[in-house]
C-alpha positions in Angstrom: -72.4 112.5 99.8 -70.6 110.3 97.5 -72.3 107.6 95.8 -70.9 104.1 96.7 -69.4 102.0 94.0 -70.3 98.2 93.7 -68.2 95.6 92.1 -70.5 93.3 90.0 -67.7 90.5 89.6 -68.9 87.3 91.1 -67.0 87.1 94.4 -65.1 83.7 93.4 -63.8 85.6 90.6 -62.9 88.8 92.2 -59.3 89.9 92.1 -57.9 90.8 95.6 -57.4 94.5 96.1 -54.0 96.0 97.5 -54.3 96.6 101.1 -52.7 99.0 103.4 -49.3 97.5 104.0 -48.7 99.5 107.2 -51.7 98.4 108.9 -52.4 94.8 107.6 -48.9 93.5 107.1 -48.5 91.6 110.2 -51.8 90.1 109.9 -51.2 89.2 106.2 -48.1 87.4 107.3 -50.0 85.5 110.0 -52.6 84.4 107.7 -49.9 83.5 105.0 -48.0 81.5 107.6 -51.5 79.8 108.9 -52.3 78.8 105.4 -48.7 77.5 104.8 -48.9 75.4 108.1 -52.5 73.9 107.1 -51.2 72.8 103.6 -47.7 71.1 104.7 -46.9 68.2 107.2 -45.8 69.2 110.5 -41.8 69.1 110.9 -41.1 65.6 111.9 -43.9 64.0 109.7 -42.7 66.0 106.8 -39.0 64.4 107.2 -40.7 61.0 107.5 -42.9 61.3 104.2 -39.9 62.5 102.3 -37.7 59.6 103.3 -40.5 57.1 102.5 -40.7 58.4 99.3 -37.1 58.0 98.6 -37.2 54.5 99.9 -39.9 53.3 97.8 -38.4 55.1 94.6 -35.2 53.0 95.5 -37.1 49.7 95.7 -39.1 50.3 92.8 -36.0 51.0 90.7 -34.4 47.7 92.1 -37.6 45.7 91.5 -37.6 46.9 87.7 -33.9 46.0 87.4 -34.5 42.5 88.8 -37.7 41.9 86.5 -35.3 42.9 83.7 -32.7 40.5 84.4 -34.9 37.7 85.1 -36.7 38.3 81.9 -33.4 38.3 80.0 -32.3 35.1 81.8 -35.6 33.2 81.2 -35.4 34.4 77.5 -31.9 32.9 77.4 -32.7 29.9 79.0 -36.0 29.2 76.8 -34.0 29.9 73.7 -31.3 27.6 75.0 -33.7 24.9 75.8 -35.4 25.4 72.5 -32.1 25.5 70.7 -31.0 22.3 72.4 -34.4 20.8 71.5 -33.9 21.5 67.9 -30.4 20.4 68.1 -31.4 17.0 69.4 -34.2 16.8 66.5 -31.5 17.5 64.1 -28.5 15.8 65.3 -29.3 13.7 68.5 -28.0 10.2 68.9 -30.7 8.0 70.5 -30.0 5.2 73.0 -32.8 3.1 71.3 -33.9 2.6 67.7 -37.1 1.1 66.7 -37.7 0.6 63.1 -41.3 -0.3 62.1 -41.7 -1.6 58.4 -45.3 -2.0 57.0 -44.4 -4.4 54.4 -45.9 -3.3 50.9 -47.3 -0.2 52.9 -47.5 2.4 49.9 -48.3 5.8 50.6 -51.9 5.1 48.8 -52.3 2.5 51.6 -52.3 5.1 54.4 -54.3 7.5 52.3 -56.9 4.8 51.8 -56.9 3.9 55.6 -57.5 7.5 56.5 -60.2 7.9 54.1 -61.8 4.8 55.5 -61.5 6.1 59.1 -62.8 9.4 58.2 -60.0 11.2 59.3 -58.2 14.5 58.3 -55.0 12.6 59.3 -53.8 9.5 60.7 -51.4 9.1 63.5 -48.6 8.4 61.1 -49.3 11.4 59.2 -48.0 13.7 62.1 -44.7 12.5 61.8 -44.2 12.7 57.9 -40.6 13.6 57.0 -39.6 12.5 53.5 -39.8 10.0 50.9 -37.5 7.6 49.0 -37.3 5.3 45.8 -37.0 1.8 46.0 -35.0 -0.2 43.3 -32.8 -3.3 43.4 -29.4 -3.5 41.8 -30.6 -5.7 39.1 -32.0 -3.8 36.1 -31.5 -0.2 38.0 -33.3 2.1 37.4 -36.1 0.0 35.9 -36.0 -2.7 38.4 -38.6 -3.0 41.0 -37.5 -4.4 44.4 -38.7 -7.3 46.3 -38.9 -7.5 50.2 -35.6 -9.2 50.4 -33.5 -6.4 48.5 -35.7 -3.4 50.2 -34.9 -5.0 53.6 -31.2 -5.4 53.2 -31.2 -1.5 52.1 -32.6 -0.6 55.4 -30.6 -3.3 57.4 -27.1 -2.9 55.7 -27.4 0.3 53.8 -26.4 -1.2 50.3 -28.3 -2.0 47.1 -28.5 -5.4 46.4 -30.3 -8.1 44.2 -33.8 -9.1 44.5 -34.2 -12.5 46.6 -30.7 -11.8 48.3 -30.6 -11.4 52.2 -27.7 -10.3 54.1 -25.3 -10.2 51.0 -24.4 -7.7 48.3 -24.9 -8.2 44.7 -21.6 -10.1 44.6 -22.8 -12.7 47.2 -20.4 -11.4 49.6 -22.0 -11.2 53.2 -22.6 -7.8 54.8 -23.1 -6.8 58.3 -26.5 -5.5 59.5 -27.6 -2.7 61.9 -28.9 -5.5 64.2 -25.6 -7.1 64.5 -23.7 -3.9 64.9 -26.0 -3.0 67.8 -25.2 -6.2 69.4 -21.6 -5.6 69.0 -21.9 -2.3 70.8 -23.4 -4.0 73.8 -27.1 -3.2 73.0 -30.2 -5.4 73.1 -31.6 -6.6 69.7 -35.0 -7.9 68.7 -37.2 -8.8 65.7 -41.0 -9.0 65.9 -43.0 -10.2 62.8 -46.6 -11.3 61.9 -45.1 -13.8 59.0 -42.6 -16.4 59.7 -39.4 -14.8 61.3 -37.5 -16.5 58.4 -39.3 -14.2 55.9 -37.4 -11.7 53.9 -38.0 -8.7 56.0 -37.0 -10.0 59.4 -34.3 -12.3 58.0 -32.5 -9.3 56.2 -31.5 -8.3 59.7 -30.0 -11.5 61.1 -29.3 -13.9 58.3 -27.4 -14.4 55.0 -28.4 -16.2 51.8 -28.9 -15.9 48.3 -32.3 -17.0 48.0 -35.0 -15.8 50.5 -37.0 -19.0 50.2 -34.5 -21.3 51.9 -36.4 -20.8 55.3 -34.7 -23.7 57.0 -31.2 -22.3 56.4 -32.3 -19.0 57.5 -33.8 -20.5 60.6 -30.5 -22.3 61.5 -28.5 -19.2 61.3 -31.1 -17.1 63.4 -31.2 -20.0 66.0 -27.3 -20.6 66.2 -25.3 -17.3 65.4 -23.8 -16.0 68.7 -21.8 -13.1 69.6 -19.6 -13.3 72.7 -21.1 -16.6 73.8 -24.8 -15.2 73.4 -27.5 -15.4 70.7 -27.2 -12.6 68.3 -30.8 -11.6 68.7 -32.2 -11.3 72.2 -35.8 -11.3 71.2 -37.6 -13.1 68.2 -41.4 -13.1 68.0 -43.5 -14.1 65.1 -44.3 -17.3 63.0 -42.4 -20.0 61.4 -42.0 -22.7 64.2 -41.9 -25.5 61.5 -38.8 -24.1 60.1 -36.9 -24.6 63.4 -38.1 -28.1 64.3 -35.2 -29.7 62.8 -32.0 -27.8 61.7 -30.1 -28.9 58.7 -27.3 -30.3 61.1 -29.8 -33.0 62.1 -30.5 -31.3 65.6 -34.1 -31.4 67.0 -33.6 -27.6 67.7 -37.1 -26.9 68.9 -37.9 -30.0 70.9 -34.4 -30.6 72.4 -33.5 -28.2 75.4 -29.9 -29.7 75.4 -29.6 -28.0 71.8 -31.2 -24.8 72.2 -30.4 -24.2 75.8 -27.3 -26.0 76.3 -25.7 -25.5 72.9 -27.1 -22.2 71.6 -27.8 -20.4 74.8 -31.3 -19.7 74.5 -33.1 -19.3 77.9 -36.8 -19.9 76.5 -38.7 -21.2 73.6 -42.4 -20.7 73.4 -45.2 -21.1 71.2 -48.5 -20.4 73.4 -50.2 -17.4 74.4 -49.9 -18.2 78.2 -46.2 -18.6 78.0 -46.0 -15.2 76.2 -48.0 -13.5 78.8 -45.7 -14.9 81.5 -42.3 -14.1 79.6 -40.0 -12.0 82.0 -36.6 -10.3 81.4 -35.2 -13.5 83.3 -36.1 -15.5 80.1 -34.1 -13.6 77.8 -32.9 -14.6 75.2 -35.9 -16.0 73.9 -37.9 -17.2 70.9 -41.5 -17.0 70.7 -43.0 -18.6 67.6 -47.0 -18.7 67.8 -47.9 -20.1 64.6 -46.3 -23.0 62.2 -45.8 -20.6 59.4 -47.4 -17.2 58.7 -49.9 -15.8 61.1 -53.6 -15.7 59.8 -54.7 -12.3 58.9 -55.7 -9.8 61.5 -59.3 -9.6 60.8 -59.6 -13.6 60.7 -57.6 -13.7 64.1 -60.2 -11.2 65.4 -63.1 -13.4 64.5 -61.9 -16.8 65.8 -59.0 -18.1 63.4 -56.3 -18.8 65.8 -57.4 -15.9 68.1 -54.9 -16.9 70.8 -52.1 -15.6 68.6 -50.8 -12.3 70.0 -51.2 -9.3 68.0 -48.6 -7.1 66.7 -49.2 -4.5 69.3 -48.9 -7.3 72.2 -45.7 -8.4 70.7 -44.2 -5.0 70.3 -45.0 -4.0 74.0 -43.6 -7.4 75.3 -40.2 -6.9 73.0 -39.9 -3.4 74.2 -40.5 -3.9 77.8 -38.0 -6.7 77.8 -35.3 -4.9 76.0 -35.8 -1.8 77.9 -35.4 -3.4 81.3 -32.5 -5.7 80.5 -30.6 -3.0 78.5 -31.7 0.1 80.3 -28.4 1.7 80.3 -27.0 0.5 76.9 -30.2 0.7 74.8 -31.5 -1.4 72.1 -32.4 -1.9 68.4 -35.9 -3.4 67.5 -37.5 -4.2 64.0 -41.0 -4.5 64.2 -42.7 -5.4 60.7 -46.6 -5.5 59.9 -45.8 -8.3 57.5 -49.1 -9.4 56.1 -50.1 -5.8 54.6 -48.1 -7.0 51.7 -50.0 -10.2 51.2 -53.2 -8.3 51.1 -51.9 -6.3 48.4 -50.8 -9.4 46.5 -54.3 -10.7 46.9 -55.7 -7.3 45.8 -58.0 -7.6 48.7 -59.0 -4.1 50.2 -60.9 -5.5 53.2 -57.7 -7.5 54.1 -55.4 -4.4 53.7 -57.4 -2.0 55.7 -57.6 -4.2 58.6 -53.9 -5.0 58.4 -53.4 -1.4 58.5 -55.3 -1.2 61.6 -53.3 -3.7 63.5 -50.2 -1.9 62.3 -51.4 1.6 63.7 -52.4 -0.1 67.1 -48.7 -1.2 67.5 -47.3 2.3 66.2 -49.6 4.0 68.8 -47.8 2.1 71.6 -44.3 2.6 70.1 -44.6 6.1 69.7 -46.1 6.5 73.3 -43.0 4.7 74.7 -40.9 7.0 72.6 -42.4 9.9 74.0 -42.3 9.0 77.5 -38.7 7.7 77.1 -37.3 10.9 75.3 -34.2 9.0 73.9 -35.7 6.7 71.5 -36.0 7.2 67.7 -38.8 5.7 65.7 -38.6 5.3 62.0 -41.5 4.0 60.0 -40.8 2.5 56.6 -42.0 0.3 53.8 -40.0 -1.7 51.5 -42.2 -1.0 48.6 -45.7 -0.6 47.3 -47.8 -3.7 46.6 -50.7 -4.1 44.1 -50.8 -0.8 42.7 -53.7 0.4 44.8 -55.9 2.9 43.3 -58.4 4.8 45.3 -60.9 4.9 42.8 -61.5 3.0 39.4 -63.3 2.8 36.2 -67.0 1.8 36.2 -67.1 -1.1 33.8 -69.9 -1.2 31.1 -69.0 -4.8 30.3 -71.8 -7.4 30.9 -69.3 -10.0 32.2 -68.2 -7.3 34.9 -68.9 -8.2 38.6 -71.0 -5.1 39.3 -73.1 -3.3 36.7 -72.5 0.2 37.9 -74.2 1.8 34.7 -77.5 -0.1 35.5 -77.1 0.7 39.1 -77.7 -2.9 40.4 -74.6 -2.6 42.9 -73.3 -1.2 45.1 -76.3 0.2 46.9 -76.1 3.6 48.9 -76.2 2.8 52.5 -78.2 5.8 53.5 -80.9 5.2 51.2 -80.7 1.4 51.3 -82.4 0.5 47.9 -81.5 -0.7 44.6 -83.0 2.4 43.0 -80.8 4.6 45.0 -77.6 2.9 43.7 -74.9 5.7 43.5 -72.8 3.8 41.1 -74.7 5.2 38.1 -74.3 8.2 35.9 -77.3 9.8 37.0 -76.5 9.8 40.6 -72.8 10.2 40.3 -72.1 12.4 37.3 -75.4 14.2 37.2 -75.7 13.3 33.5 -77.1 10.5 31.6 -74.6 8.1 30.2 -74.8 8.6 26.3 -74.9 5.9 23.9 -71.7 7.2 22.3 -69.9 6.1 25.4 -71.0 2.7 25.1 -70.1 2.5 21.5 -66.6 3.9 21.8 -65.2 2.5 25.4 -65.6 -0.3 27.6 -65.1 1.6 31.0 -65.7 5.1 32.3 -64.3 6.8 35.5 -66.4 7.3 38.6 -64.9 10.1 41.0 -65.9 8.4 44.0 -64.6 5.7 46.5 -66.7 4.1 49.0 -64.9 2.0 51.6 -67.9 2.2 54.0 -68.9 -1.5 53.6 -65.5 -2.9 54.9 -66.3 -2.3 58.2 -69.0 -5.1 58.2 -66.5 -7.6 57.0 -65.8 -10.4 59.3 -63.1 -12.3 57.3 -60.9 -11.8 54.3 -61.0 -13.2 50.9 -58.3 -15.8 51.6 -60.6 -17.1 54.7 -63.6 -17.3 52.3 -61.5 -19.1 49.7 -60.5 -21.7 52.4 -63.9 -22.1 53.9 -65.6 -22.6 50.4 -63.0 -25.2 49.6 -63.7 -27.0 52.7 -67.4 -27.0 52.0 -66.9 -28.5 48.4 -64.5 -31.2 49.9 -67.1 -32.1 52.5 -70.4 -31.7 50.7 -69.4 -32.0 47.0 -69.8 -29.2 44.4 -73.5 -29.1 44.1 -76.2 -26.5 44.2 -76.8 -26.9 48.0 -73.1 -26.1 48.4 -73.1 -23.2 46.2 -76.2 -21.7 48.0 -74.5 -22.5 51.5 -71.3 -20.5 49.9 -73.4 -17.6 48.9 -74.7 -17.2 52.6 -71.2 -17.5 54.0 -69.9 -14.6 51.8 -72.8 -12.5 52.6 -72.2 -13.1 56.2 -68.6 -12.9 56.5 -67.1 -10.8 53.6 -69.6 -8.5 51.7 -71.7 -8.1 54.8 -75.2 -9.3 55.7 -76.4 -5.6 55.3 -75.7 -5.9 51.6 -77.0 -9.3 50.0 -75.3 -10.4 46.9 -77.0 -9.2 43.7 -78.0 -11.7 41.0 -75.1 -10.4 39.1 -72.5 -11.2 41.9 -74.2 -14.6 42.3 -73.7 -15.4 38.6 -70.1 -14.2 38.8 -69.4 -16.6 41.8 -71.1 -19.5 40.1 -68.6 -19.3 37.4 -65.7 -18.8 39.4 -66.0 -20.7 42.6 -64.7 -24.1 41.7 -61.7 -22.6 39.8 -58.3 -23.9 40.8 -56.3 -21.3 42.8 -52.7 -20.4 42.0 -50.3 -19.1 44.7 -51.9 -15.9 44.4 -55.0 -17.1 42.6 -57.5 -16.4 45.3 -57.9 -12.9 44.4 -59.5 -13.8 41.1 -62.4 -15.4 43.1 -63.6 -13.4 45.9 -61.7 -10.2 46.3 -63.0 -8.5 43.3 -66.6 -8.5 45.1 -65.7 -5.8 47.6 -63.1 -4.2 45.1 -66.1 -3.7 42.9 -68.3 -2.6 45.9 -66.0 -0.1 47.1 -64.6 1.1 43.7 -61.1 0.0 44.5 -58.7 -0.4 41.6 -55.3 -2.5 41.6 -52.8 -2.5 38.8 -50.8 -5.7 39.7 -50.7 -8.6 41.8 -47.1 -8.0 42.4 -45.0 -5.1 43.4 -44.6 -1.3 42.0 -41.8 1.0 41.9 -43.8 3.9 43.5 -42.0 6.2 45.9 -42.5 5.4 49.6 -43.3 7.8 52.3 -40.9 8.2 55.3 -41.9 9.0 59.0 -39.8 9.6 62.3 -40.2 10.6 65.6 -37.4 11.4 68.1 -33.7 12.3 68.1 -32.3 13.0 64.8 -35.9 12.9 63.2 -35.4 16.1 61.0 -32.4 14.3 59.1 -34.9 12.4 57.2 -36.5 15.6 55.6 -35.6 14.9 52.0 -35.9 12.6 49.1 -33.6 9.5 49.3 -32.7 6.1 47.8 -33.6 3.4 50.1 -30.3 2.4 51.0 -29.3 5.8 52.0 -31.7 5.5 54.7 -29.9 2.4 55.9 -26.7 4.3 56.0 -28.3 7.2 58.0 -29.7 4.7 60.7 -26.1 3.2 61.2 -24.8 6.7 61.5 -27.5 8.3 63.7 -27.4 5.2 66.0 -23.7 5.5 65.9 -22.9 1.9 65.1 -21.1 2.5 61.7 -17.7 1.2 63.2 -19.4 -2.0 64.5 -21.1 -2.5 61.3 -17.9 -2.4 59.4 -16.4 -4.8 61.9 -19.2 -7.1 61.6 -18.7 -7.2 57.8 -15.0 -7.5 57.9 -15.5 -10.7 60.2 -18.2 -12.1 58.0 -15.9 -11.9 54.9 -13.0 -13.5 56.8 -15.3 -16.4 58.1 -17.0 -16.7 54.7 -13.6 -16.8 52.8 -12.5 -19.7 54.9 -15.6 -21.5 54.3 -16.7 -21.3 58.2 -19.8 -19.2 58.0 -22.2 -18.1 56.6 -23.5 -20.9 54.6 -25.3 -19.1 51.9 -27.1 -22.0 49.8 -29.1 -24.9 50.5 -28.3 -27.6 47.8 -31.5 -29.6 48.7 -34.2 -27.2 47.7 -33.6 -25.7 44.0 -34.8 -22.2 43.2 -36.7 -21.6 40.0 -34.1 -19.6 38.3 -32.7 -20.6 34.7 -29.4 -19.1 35.6 -29.1 -21.7 38.5 -30.6 -24.6 36.9 -27.2 -26.6 37.1 -25.4 -25.0 39.7 -24.7 -21.5 41.7 -21.1 -20.4 41.0 -19.7 -17.3 43.0 -19.3 -14.3 40.7 -16.1 -12.7 39.9 -16.3 -10.0 42.6 -16.9 -12.5 45.2 -14.3 -13.4 48.0 -14.7 -17.0 47.0 -14.8 -16.6 43.3 -13.9 -19.6 41.2 -15.8 -21.7 43.8 -19.5 -22.9 44.0 -22.2 -21.9 46.4 -24.0 -25.2 44.8 -21.9 -27.2 42.4 -24.5 -29.8 42.0 -28.2 -30.0 43.4 -28.7 -33.0 45.7 -32.1 -33.9 44.0 
């Protein structure tokens, strides 16, 4: 018997062997057909699935195509929107233009305020665009501008002489952007925390060759009309005494038949209650809330004429009124933080930082309005820098210095709280002992620190202290009891009760408290106390020629990204606001009126300016349209 053979390959891996085709062919076909039937749909289901696959494929392809088309459309739309937005920021024409001027607000003022607030940036920093130089026409390029020439550069786009308002360097009257806006049918407004007759506001709606002729300026602001209505719709600020009686003898402020009947003002107001209730039906309106300039913001916060509206309140009211009345036409509004400059003249760091706070609060509202409106350009400027503010100063080694930093007497470190922790000495600040050679060879040494922290505890400015101490002397006499009371007053209201006066500071006050103060003399008495404590330096009680930063938000904001001369900004404002033609028309009208001797009257012969050249008279220069004539031929007194 033949031996049986076995295949050791695993069953799963065995290869099928050939079978007898004759005997198994039919079964093999059946098995094959059965397997095929088991692995495929039955007839009608097979066709259904096939069609379904085709439909789904078509739908998927269509969906992909639609998505591609939509993506391209959205991209184009987004690009178009972005391009449109960029175009508006580059070349847009705003319906409204708000110019905010921080008088005297140099770039260092903003930096000091930022440090004082312990911020990485201020609200204004977000809108920085460029910078500009400030020079008047006299002594160019070495001259330093005053507020008059500086404001005329913005208002009229020209360079002119210091003290000139609304006139060129040849005493010819020129049109302003405010007057041009009114000619265009827009609303117009002025807001100031000084007298509205002061240099900056007056540059936009008055004309004179000396900025101190307040009554003359007031008369022009009150009486100038266009198309039977006042040139300026809203005037808010101080200076009521200059409007009491106009130079033509009319009792303007107190006689409704004059201010309403003759000059078409709907409302004159001077109280907070009247201000709060003012409505668009009351336009045009003049609101003058102090006899002359407003008190400083810090002094108003702590009781000195606290009923006077602040800069933000006046800005809110002016914008609301103008926006409602001129919703279709738009408006021009100039808002001035006027007394920032005065703080610089006083060299008072306390005063300056608090005035910056008032300005920022107003700016916050203005920017919010512009953002919501979408058709308002806000431009923030300064006419010049005042005081030469220095964030840091030498520490004096002189015995008569207000603060003896080298001995560490003052200021004290607020975190440590003791005299021994005084941070102003070499050991604490420089980590080296002051060598004897320093004392022998120089009077002052630098300290690399600025310390504005104590300013937040001040309740009043150096000016308020000056006036309060003077009143104490007048009432009680210049005696030791009054001096001790003055020490307490200064500690409580200026340097802060947390930091009592040192003996050296008391000695300084004792030497100076009875000194007579000149116009800007008060800073020689009390402002040095906080300047010394904060290590604040100043170079002058006047203006400087430092470049100024420029900020803008809204249509055409990107056009300010460069370095300019100040008058070029005025030209750009007129161009961007599309009132160049109207400004030219205003200038031509003024020249015609002026040549005929009708308007404006540029001089007041009853108040003589302190200029040698005008000691006897004020002749018009050769390039003036009234050359050969006199603005003042002989002084009245």
